[in-house]
GUZANU-530679 format. One record per residue (C-alpha): residue number from 0; chain; x, y, z. Coordinates in steps of 0.05 Angstrom, whole numbers, plus 5000, padded with zeros to 4 digits. Example, Ala and Ser with C-alpha at 12.3 -4.5 7.8 and 13.67 -1.06 7.14 Angstrom:
<pts>
num, cadena, u, v, w
0, A, 5246, 4910, 5156 $
1, A, 5273, 4979, 5143 $
</pts>
This chain:
<pts>
num, cadena, u, v, w
0, A, 5786, 4503, 4721 $
1, A, 5714, 4507, 4722 $
2, A, 5675, 4447, 4754 $
3, A, 5603, 4443, 4782 $
4, A, 5570, 4519, 4790 $
5, A, 5534, 4501, 4859 $
6, A, 5602, 4473, 4888 $
7, A, 5652, 4529, 4868 $
8, A, 5597, 4575, 4889 $
9, A, 5588, 4546, 4959 $
10, A, 5678, 4535, 4959 $
11, A, 5675, 4614, 4947 $
12, A, 5621, 4634, 4995 $
13, A, 5658, 4596, 5047 $
14, A, 5724, 4628, 5031 $
15, A, 5707, 4701, 5023 $
16, A, 5632, 4705, 5065 $
17, A, 5637, 4656, 5123 $
18, A, 5593, 4701, 5160 $
19, A, 5545, 4702, 5114 $
20, A, 5474, 4688, 5135 $
21, A, 5459, 4655, 5065 $
22, A, 5476, 4657, 4995 $
23, A, 5445, 4640, 4934 $
24, A, 5474, 4621, 4865 $
25, A, 5427, 4636, 4805 $
26, A, 5424, 4653, 4728 $
27, A, 5430, 4619, 4672 $
28, A, 5491, 4577, 4690 $
29, A, 5436, 4531, 4729 $
30, A, 5389, 4517, 4670 $
31, A, 5399, 4494, 4597 $
32, A, 5414, 4565, 4567 $
33, A, 5482, 4557, 4599 $
34, A, 5536, 4573, 4552 $
35, A, 5612, 4569, 4559 $
36, A, 5607, 4651, 4575 $
37, A, 5561, 4642, 4638 $
38, A, 5578, 4669, 4704 $
39, A, 5563, 4659, 4769 $
40, A, 5511, 4708, 4801 $
41, A, 5518, 4697, 4872 $
42, A, 5468, 4740, 4922 $
43, A, 5500, 4740, 4998 $
44, A, 5469, 4766, 5053 $
45, A, 5517, 4786, 5112 $
46, A, 5491, 4799, 5184 $
47, A, 5446, 4867, 5207 $
48, A, 5488, 4925, 5194 $
49, A, 5554, 4891, 5166 $
50, A, 5589, 4944, 5144 $
51, A, 5612, 4903, 5078 $
52, A, 5543, 4913, 5055 $
53, A, 5513, 4937, 5009 $
54, A, 5562, 4924, 4949 $
55, A, 5578, 4896, 4884 $
56, A, 5641, 4863, 4861 $
57, A, 5661, 4824, 4799 $
58, A, 5725, 4774, 4798 $
59, A, 5746, 4701, 4776 $
60, A, 5743, 4640, 4815 $
61, A, 5761, 4570, 4796 $
62, A, 5754, 4602, 4717 $
63, A, 5688, 4623, 4740 $
64, A, 5669, 4697, 4724 $
65, A, 5633, 4719, 4781 $
66, A, 5584, 4769, 4805 $
67, A, 5574, 4787, 4874 $
68, A, 5508, 4825, 4904 $
69, A, 5528, 4836, 4965 $
70, A, 5466, 4859, 5032 $
71, A, 5450, 4856, 5101 $
72, A, 5375, 4848, 5115 $
73, A, 5358, 4929, 5104 $
74, A, 5395, 4944, 5040 $
75, A, 5364, 4875, 5006 $
76, A, 5298, 4904, 5017 $
77, A, 5319, 4972, 4998 $
78, A, 5349, 4949, 4937 $
79, A, 5297, 4896, 4925 $
80, A, 5240, 4956, 4933 $
81, A, 5281, 5003, 4893 $
82, A, 5264, 4961, 4823 $
83, A, 5197, 4955, 4823 $
84, A, 5179, 5018, 4793 $
85, A, 5220, 5010, 4745 $
86, A, 5193, 4944, 4731 $
87, A, 5263, 4908, 4716 $
88, A, 5255, 4853, 4775 $
89, A, 5332, 4831, 4769 $
90, A, 5341, 4821, 4838 $
91, A, 5273, 4794, 4854 $
92, A, 5291, 4732, 4804 $
93, A, 5358, 4725, 4831 $
94, A, 5331, 4713, 4896 $
95, A, 5274, 4674, 4876 $
96, A, 5306, 4623, 4826 $
97, A, 5369, 4621, 4869 $
98, A, 5411, 4557, 4892 $
99, A, 5426, 4562, 4973 $
100, A, 5504, 4556, 4978 $
101, A, 5498, 4578, 5049 $
102, A, 5450, 4585, 5101 $
103, A, 5375, 4589, 5090 $
104, A, 5345, 4643, 5057 $
105, A, 5275, 4625, 5081 $
106, A, 5207, 4657, 5066 $
107, A, 5245, 4716, 5022 $
108, A, 5252, 4662, 4968 $
109, A, 5177, 4654, 4965 $
110, A, 5160, 4728, 4976 $
111, A, 5205, 4744, 4916 $
112, A, 5169, 4687, 4876 $
113, A, 5107, 4708, 4898 $
114, A, 5123, 4787, 4863 $
115, A, 5150, 4757, 4800 $
116, A, 5083, 4711, 4791 $
117, A, 5043, 4773, 4801 $
118, A, 5069, 4813, 4756 $
119, A, 5076, 4899, 4767 $
120, A, 5000, 4905, 4749 $
121, A, 4976, 4955, 4691 $
122, A, 5006, 5023, 4684 $
123, A, 4977, 5077, 4720 $
124, A, 4938, 5134, 4668 $
125, A, 5002, 5181, 4681 $
126, A, 5053, 5123, 4656 $
127, A, 5012, 5105, 4590 $
128, A, 5012, 5174, 4579 $
129, A, 5085, 5176, 4581 $
130, A, 5092, 5111, 4537 $
131, A, 5045, 5134, 4482 $
132, A, 5082, 5202, 4482 $
133, A, 5151, 5167, 4476 $
134, A, 5124, 5119, 4418 $
135, A, 5096, 5175, 4384 $
136, A, 5161, 5215, 4385 $
137, A, 5202, 5152, 4362 $
138, A, 5151, 5132, 4315 $
139, A, 5159, 5213, 4287 $
140, A, 5234, 5204, 4283 $
141, A, 5232, 5145, 4248 $
142, A, 5187, 5158, 4185 $
143, A, 5213, 5222, 4174 $
144, A, 5283, 5205, 4176 $
145, A, 5318, 5218, 4105 $
146, A, 5392, 5206, 4123 $
147, A, 5404, 5127, 4115 $
148, A, 5454, 5120, 4168 $
149, A, 5411, 5162, 4220 $
150, A, 5351, 5130, 4206 $
151, A, 5387, 5053, 4211 $
152, A, 5402, 5078, 4280 $
153, A, 5330, 5108, 4300 $
154, A, 5312, 5043, 4277 $
155, A, 5355, 5000, 4322 $
156, A, 5334, 5049, 4381 $
157, A, 5253, 5052, 4360 $
158, A, 5259, 4968, 4353 $
159, A, 5290, 4962, 4429 $
160, A, 5240, 5020, 4455 $
161, A, 5175, 4979, 4415 $
162, A, 5194, 4914, 4448 $
163, A, 5202, 4956, 4521 $
164, A, 5132, 4992, 4506 $
165, A, 5106, 4921, 4495 $
166, A, 5116, 4896, 4558 $
167, A, 5098, 4957, 4609 $
168, A, 5031, 4971, 4565 $
169, A, 5016, 4896, 4576 $
170, A, 5024, 4896, 4652 $
171, A, 5086, 4852, 4642 $
172, A, 5160, 4856, 4679 $
173, A, 5212, 4886, 4628 $
174, A, 5284, 4865, 4611 $
175, A, 5340, 4886, 4587 $
176, A, 5381, 4845, 4520 $
177, A, 5373, 4774, 4528 $
178, A, 5316, 4789, 4586 $
179, A, 5277, 4837, 4535 $
180, A, 5265, 4781, 4490 $
181, A, 5254, 4732, 4540 $
182, A, 5198, 4768, 4569 $
183, A, 5166, 4791, 4509 $
184, A, 5154, 4705, 4495 $
185, A, 5128, 4699, 4562 $
186, A, 5083, 4760, 4544 $
187, A, 5055, 4737, 4475 $
188, A, 5096, 4688, 4433 $
189, A, 5062, 4714, 4376 $
190, A, 5087, 4785, 4396 $
191, A, 5158, 4764, 4412 $
192, A, 5155, 4729, 4333 $
193, A, 5137, 4796, 4303 $
194, A, 5182, 4843, 4351 $
195, A, 5247, 4786, 4325 $
196, A, 5228, 4789, 4250 $
197, A, 5218, 4870, 4252 $
198, A, 5298, 4871, 4266 $
199, A, 5333, 4917, 4221 $
200, A, 5269, 4930, 4179 $
201, A, 5247, 5010, 4194 $
202, A, 5179, 5004, 4154 $
203, A, 5165, 4936, 4198 $
204, A, 5182, 4972, 4269 $
205, A, 5145, 5031, 4250 $
206, A, 5082, 4991, 4232 $
207, A, 5096, 4953, 4307 $
208, A, 5099, 5019, 4331 $
209, A, 5035, 5037, 4302 $
210, A, 4989, 4982, 4331 $
211, A, 5022, 4990, 4397 $
212, A, 4992, 5061, 4398 $
213, A, 4933, 5046, 4373 $
214, A, 4919, 4989, 4431 $
215, A, 4946, 5041, 4485 $
216, A, 4893, 5100, 4458 $
217, A, 4931, 5132, 4397 $
218, A, 4986, 5178, 4384 $
219, A, 4995, 5230, 4439 $
220, A, 5043, 5295, 4431 $
221, A, 5000, 5369, 4434 $
222, A, 4973, 5372, 4509 $
223, A, 5026, 5334, 4536 $
224, A, 5062, 5356, 4607 $
225, A, 5103, 5329, 4660 $
226, A, 5130, 5369, 4719 $
227, A, 5207, 5382, 4725 $
228, A, 5248, 5362, 4778 $
229, A, 5282, 5410, 4824 $
230, A, 5366, 5397, 4841 $
231, A, 5346, 5385, 4908 $
232, A, 5300, 5319, 4887 $
233, A, 5366, 5275, 4878 $
234, A, 5391, 5279, 4945 $
235, A, 5322, 5254, 4981 $
236, A, 5332, 5208, 5032 $
237, A, 5278, 5150, 5058 $
238, A, 5303, 5127, 5127 $
239, A, 5263, 5064, 5166 $
240, A, 5240, 5076, 5228 $
241, A, 5205, 5052, 5286 $
242, A, 5140, 5071, 5327 $
243, A, 5122, 5027, 5375 $
244, A, 5095, 4974, 5325 $
245, A, 5086, 5014, 5274 $
246, A, 5140, 5005, 5213 $
247, A, 5155, 5074, 5197 $
248, A, 5192, 5114, 5138 $
249, A, 5211, 5185, 5140 $
250, A, 5240, 5223, 5082 $
251, A, 5283, 5280, 5090 $
252, A, 5326, 5333, 5037 $
253, A, 5393, 5332, 5035 $
254, A, 5400, 5387, 5087 $
255, A, 5357, 5354, 5137 $
256, A, 5286, 5375, 5117 $
257, A, 5224, 5333, 5133 $
258, A, 5189, 5316, 5068 $
259, A, 5140, 5267, 5081 $
260, A, 5132, 5198, 5120 $
261, A, 5096, 5133, 5119 $
262, A, 5074, 5088, 5174 $
263, A, 5053, 5018, 5164 $
264, A, 5004, 4993, 5226 $
265, A, 5017, 4914, 5234 $
266, A, 4953, 4870, 5223 $
267, A, 4921, 4838, 5277 $
268, A, 4936, 4767, 5255 $
269, A, 4983, 4733, 5206 $
270, A, 4975, 4751, 5133 $
271, A, 4919, 4800, 5151 $
272, A, 4908, 4872, 5127 $
273, A, 4952, 4932, 5148 $
274, A, 4942, 5002, 5155 $
275, A, 4974, 5061, 5120 $
276, A, 4984, 5134, 5142 $
277, A, 5022, 5162, 5082 $
278, A, 5047, 5234, 5088 $
279, A, 5085, 5288, 5037 $
280, A, 5095, 5366, 5057 $
281, A, 5044, 5412, 5003 $
282, A, 5107, 5445, 4976 $
283, A, 5144, 5382, 4970 $
284, A, 5095, 5344, 4923 $
285, A, 5103, 5317, 4851 $
286, A, 5174, 5306, 4865 $
287, A, 5172, 5221, 4869 $
288, A, 5175, 5231, 4947 $
289, A, 5106, 5192, 4954 $
290, A, 5119, 5140, 4905 $
291, A, 5192, 5122, 4941 $
292, A, 5152, 5115, 5011 $
293, A, 5093, 5075, 4981 $
294, A, 5143, 5036, 4949 $
295, A, 5179, 5026, 5020 $
296, A, 5116, 5003, 5048 $
297, A, 5096, 4962, 4994 $
298, A, 5162, 4921, 5002 $
299, A, 5158, 4916, 5071 $
300, A, 5083, 4890, 5073 $
301, A, 5102, 4839, 5016 $
302, A, 5159, 4815, 5064 $
303, A, 5106, 4806, 5125 $
304, A, 5061, 4770, 5080 $
305, A, 4997, 4814, 5090 $
306, A, 4944, 4804, 5048 $
307, A, 4935, 4881, 5031 $
308, A, 4942, 4950, 5055 $
309, A, 4891, 4996, 5066 $
310, A, 4899, 5073, 5074 $
311, A, 4872, 5118, 5122 $
312, A, 4817, 5157, 5098 $
313, A, 4841, 5221, 5045 $
314, A, 4791, 5269, 5024 $
315, A, 4754, 5262, 4957 $
316, A, 4783, 5304, 4904 $
317, A, 4840, 5324, 4939 $
318, A, 4922, 5313, 4913 $
319, A, 4926, 5251, 4962 $
320, A, 4863, 5217, 4920 $
321, A, 4895, 5229, 4854 $
322, A, 4962, 5203, 4879 $
323, A, 4935, 5135, 4903 $
324, A, 4893, 5130, 4840 $
325, A, 4945, 5144, 4794 $
326, A, 4997, 5087, 4838 $
327, A, 4943, 5034, 4819 $
328, A, 4915, 5026, 4880 $
329, A, 4845, 5009, 4891 $
330, A, 4780, 5055, 4919 $
331, A, 4750, 5010, 4963 $
332, A, 4705, 5049, 5012 $
333, A, 4668, 5123, 5006 $
334, A, 4658, 5161, 5072 $
335, A, 4607, 5216, 5078 $
336, A, 4630, 5266, 5137 $
337, A, 4562, 5294, 5174 $
338, A, 4573, 5345, 5238 $
339, A, 4516, 5360, 5287 $
340, A, 4525, 5426, 5319 $
341, A, 4510, 5433, 5394 $
342, A, 4499, 5505, 5398 $
343, A, 4432, 5518, 5381 $
344, A, 4415, 5443, 5390 $
345, A, 4334, 5423, 5397 $
346, A, 4344, 5394, 5463 $
347, A, 4272, 5379, 5467 $
348, A, 4264, 5337, 5409 $
349, A, 4337, 5302, 5428 $
350, A, 4311, 5283, 5501 $
351, A, 4245, 5257, 5465 $
352, A, 4284, 5213, 5435 $
353, A, 4332, 5192, 5490 $
354, A, 4280, 5186, 5538 $
355, A, 4233, 5143, 5503 $
356, A, 4213, 5074, 5534 $
357, A, 4246, 5016, 5502 $
358, A, 4217, 4956, 5533 $
359, A, 4266, 4903, 5548 $
360, A, 4324, 4945, 5549 $
361, A, 4354, 4999, 5594 $
362, A, 4415, 5055, 5575 $
363, A, 4478, 5055, 5617 $
364, A, 4547, 5097, 5603 $
365, A, 4611, 5103, 5626 $
366, A, 4675, 5148, 5614 $
367, A, 4741, 5116, 5594 $
368, A, 4751, 5045, 5610 $
369, A, 4690, 4993, 5613 $
370, A, 4671, 4979, 5682 $
371, A, 4694, 4914, 5704 $
372, A, 4623, 4882, 5717 $
373, A, 4609, 4887, 5638 $
374, A, 4675, 4880, 5603 $
375, A, 4662, 4807, 5585 $
376, A, 4599, 4825, 5553 $
377, A, 4616, 4894, 5522 $
378, A, 4677, 4853, 5489 $
379, A, 4632, 4804, 5456 $
380, A, 4581, 4857, 5434 $
381, A, 4632, 4879, 5391 $
382, A, 4619, 4832, 5336 $
383, A, 4559, 4882, 5321 $
384, A, 4611, 4908, 5275 $
385, A, 4629, 4855, 5244 $
386, A, 4583, 4859, 5191 $
387, A, 4576, 4932, 5179 $
388, A, 4587, 4957, 5109 $
389, A, 4652, 4962, 5087 $
390, A, 4645, 4958, 5015 $
391, A, 4707, 4927, 4977 $
392, A, 4748, 4942, 5034 $
393, A, 4784, 4881, 5078 $
394, A, 4756, 4887, 5145 $
395, A, 4793, 4886, 5211 $
396, A, 4790, 4817, 5230 $
397, A, 4825, 4813, 5297 $
398, A, 4782, 4786, 5351 $
399, A, 4752, 4838, 5410 $
400, A, 4774, 4815, 5491 $
401, A, 4769, 4847, 5550 $
402, A, 4844, 4864, 5538 $
403, A, 4831, 4898, 5470 $
404, A, 4773, 4947, 5493 $
405, A, 4809, 4962, 5554 $
406, A, 4876, 4975, 5507 $
407, A, 4832, 5021, 5462 $
408, A, 4807, 5058, 5522 $
409, A, 4884, 5064, 5546 $
410, A, 4898, 5092, 5477 $
411, A, 4855, 5146, 5476 $
412, A, 4876, 5171, 5552 $
413, A, 4942, 5169, 5538 $
414, A, 4933, 5217, 5483 $
415, A, 4895, 5264, 5531 $
416, A, 4819, 5255, 5500 $
417, A, 4761, 5230, 5530 $
418, A, 4721, 5165, 5511 $
419, A, 4648, 5172, 5535 $
420, A, 4601, 5099, 5522 $
421, A, 4531, 5089, 5519 $
422, A, 4502, 5025, 5523 $
423, A, 4448, 4986, 5516 $
424, A, 4434, 4927, 5564 $
425, A, 4382, 4875, 5561 $
426, A, 4335, 4885, 5624 $
427, A, 4330, 4834, 5662 $
428, A, 4402, 4806, 5647 $
429, A, 4438, 4869, 5638 $
430, A, 4483, 4835, 5587 $
431, A, 4503, 4893, 5526 $
432, A, 4458, 4891, 5465 $
433, A, 4487, 4953, 5428 $
434, A, 4533, 5011, 5443 $
435, A, 4559, 5082, 5414 $
436, A, 4625, 5108, 5431 $
437, A, 4651, 5187, 5431 $
438, A, 4715, 5219, 5439 $
439, A, 4717, 5280, 5463 $
440, A, 4782, 5324, 5464 $
441, A, 4810, 5323, 5527 $
442, A, 4802, 5404, 5525 $
443, A, 4727, 5399, 5520 $
444, A, 4729, 5451, 5465 $
445, A, 4726, 5432, 5379 $
446, A, 4688, 5377, 5360 $
447, A, 4676, 5302, 5385 $
448, A, 4682, 5246, 5343 $
449, A, 4635, 5182, 5341 $
450, A, 4671, 5117, 5337 $
451, A, 4624, 5070, 5326 $
452, A, 4556, 5052, 5338 $
453, A, 4530, 4973, 5337 $
454, A, 4477, 4931, 5352 $
455, A, 4477, 4852, 5363 $
456, A, 4442, 4827, 5301 $
457, A, 4393, 4798, 5353 $
458, A, 4373, 4858, 5383 $
459, A, 4362, 4902, 5316 $
460, A, 4299, 4933, 5297 $
461, A, 4288, 4963, 5366 $
462, A, 4311, 5034, 5351 $
463, A, 4370, 5021, 5400 $
464, A, 4427, 5053, 5351 $
465, A, 4383, 5121, 5346 $
466, A, 4364, 5115, 5425 $
467, A, 4437, 5106, 5440 $
468, A, 4466, 5168, 5394 $
469, A, 4410, 5208, 5426 $
470, A, 4434, 5193, 5494 $
471, A, 4510, 5198, 5475 $
472, A, 4492, 5267, 5451 $
473, A, 4458, 5288, 5510 $
474, A, 4515, 5269, 5559 $
475, A, 4568, 5298, 5510 $
476, A, 4531, 5366, 5510 $
477, A, 4518, 5361, 5587 $
478, A, 4594, 5346, 5602 $
479, A, 4624, 5395, 5556 $
480, A, 4589, 5446, 5547 $
481, A, 4633, 5478, 5510 $
482, A, 4645, 5432, 5455 $
483, A, 4623, 5459, 5387 $
484, A, 4594, 5403, 5358 $
485, A, 4592, 5332, 5329 $
486, A, 4632, 5298, 5277 $
487, A, 4616, 5221, 5247 $
488, A, 4638, 5185, 5187 $
489, A, 4591, 5126, 5157 $
490, A, 4592, 5089, 5091 $
491, A, 4558, 5108, 5036 $
492, A, 4526, 5040, 5037 $
493, A, 4504, 5041, 5105 $
494, A, 4441, 5066, 5092 $
495, A, 4419, 5047, 5165 $
496, A, 4460, 5093, 5207 $
497, A, 4457, 5144, 5151 $
498, A, 4381, 5150, 5167 $
499, A, 4394, 5156, 5240 $
500, A, 4451, 5209, 5230 $
501, A, 4401, 5254, 5182 $
502, A, 4338, 5242, 5235 $
503, A, 4385, 5264, 5293 $
504, A, 4408, 5333, 5259 $
505, A, 4469, 5314, 5224 $
506, A, 4490, 5343, 5156 $
507, A, 4546, 5325, 5109 $
508, A, 4608, 5367, 5106 $
509, A, 4653, 5330, 5063 $
510, A, 4659, 5264, 5028 $
511, A, 4730, 5215, 5035 $
512, A, 4751, 5151, 5006 $
513, A, 4804, 5086, 5026 $
514, A, 4847, 5053, 4980 $
515, A, 4871, 4985, 4983 $
516, A, 4944, 4961, 4960 $
517, A, 4925, 4888, 4935 $
518, A, 4982, 4838, 4952 $
519, A, 4996, 4778, 4924 $
</pts>
């Protein structure tokens, strides 16, 4: 006999899953929408790696119909991520609204609630075109149907299609059955009333379809094209891995062939901005692999309460650029890459800049780790980069100290490259007023890469950046005579550094962009 849903759910979990990390009971049974047929929906998290996870089961307990959704931590994260592309957050809603009946779900309740509150966001352009095509096709079937029975059947399907399309085009979550109406009410009560009033009326349903099409950009048929799916697509596996402090996901085919990867660099502070490196083999693109990898990153970043995730730079106009834009990421920074050929360089003009006197300052340089007597003042000088133009990109807010500057030098050395630093010191005093860093391949061939150039605000206007950079170029050319050139990337909005690069002979080669995934 039914008693109290929470008490009965608690008894069920104690009986069937005494090892559960946590469990919640959820659903309409806990609300004023409860009916005699309401069931107990229970989400259970088992210990990591439990062989019983994941599974779904249905049973009766004390007169209640019960639906069990059983996971461990990894499978729960996987299923949460899997439902977001379809905009049907069923599991998110169960976890967010559930009442604990075993253990403590902790922060995952708030994280799921935040996802629900934020909504799925606007449809990407490609998905909007797909909605327009589907609505056009449905409307065409409906208005041209001549058989009364078929027209009734088409009208029923078109009614549901209209409701779901209204939600997707409105940037809202989508639901099935009763949740379709509930989501429509949440989006727009007047629209929900119009949709209900159209039920069973082909003419009113057709009018609703036309209005949705007009709002979305009009009917779409001729010229619509979607790439097909190869049979191997269904066998794609995404496996979570770890690479040091980075989280990683590897996509592979059923036969083990690597297809793509994603790595998420953690932020330097709680709630900060992570970094994303995403790659899919060119021959495997347009199969949804990048989307699955990005969904895994999105879920992991939300679970760790990151504020945002910024991608590595992608070349402007490439498939990567188009993919990130289509997935709704925000373009936050545009960079122009420039290169200085070292062969045939006008060393006289360079020396004139590098040897020019700057009263009150002197230059010094070092290879690898900063000398001990300069470590503290060099670390303090890194705040020169705090106001570097970053457009809309989230800045790196991690504080600089001697440990961090030494860690950067160690990381460069560990991969076999050489870090050259030129710094301007105050004279007298020997305090670092500015610096420029350059990384050269360990073999001393190919192109070197400028890491950064900064001058503390109180020392600007003295020409120190151009002076240091000229000295750095000359040092690299002398130390590595087989080096071909030097490359730098500069934000388009960083007018000062662009002028310096231009004056020193750097010429543009290409442009790239950074995208940001904003996380509510």
